[in-house]
N, C-alpha and C positions, 0 to 999 in steps of 0.2 A: 504494501499501502503506500501510497506516496501521499502525501500532505503538503502543500506549500502554501504559506500565508507571509503578509506583512503585516505590521506593525504600523498599519496607518491612522491610526487613532489611538488616542488617550481615552480620560472617562469624561470631556465634555468637548472637543473639537479635536480635529484633524491634526497631526503632527508634522504634514504636511501639504502644500498646495498645490489644489487640484491642477495645477500650472507645472509642476515640478511633478507630479502622477503624470501626467501628460507627456513631460518630455522624456524622463527617466526611466518610468512603470511600465508605459503603454507599450513602446516599439518589443519589450520581449514578450510582454501580453499575448499580443499579439501573433507572437512566431509559436504560441502552442499549439497543439495537439486537440485542444477543446479540454471542457470541463465536465466532469461525472460527479453524481454525488451516489454512485452506484457502484460499487468494490466489486463486482463481477464484470464489469467494463473495464477496469485496470489490471492490466497485464504486464509483461516483462517489455514488449515493443513496446507501451505508450508512457513506463518510465524510464526506460532509455532514450525517448524522446525528451522527454522534460528533463534528461540530466545533462544530455547533449547542448539542449539550450541553454538550460544553469551555465554551462562551464564555457559555453561560447560567449555570454552575458558578461560572464564574469572576467574571464579574458579580457574584455572589448574595453570592461571599465577600468582595467590597470591600464591598460594598452593608454587607454585618454587620459587616467591620471599621470601617469610618469610623464606627460609632456606639460601639466598643467604646472604655471612658476609657482613659486614657494617664496614664503617671505625672505626677504633678504638677512643673511646672519651675518653679525658681527658688528 
């Protein structure tokens, strides 16, 4: 069983803006194979596809992050 979730909201308000969700989360959500609440629909192929998406998105994040200038030191 694969369960993915984002901590998008705390008790009273969202932790990120809708614009940030669209920019950073929506692209990977759109790549997903779909959604099911039925455990019988989840299989190894479905899990492998999700894993590939997570690895690709994580790698892309770190590639982009490594190109972001940091604060000046010294």
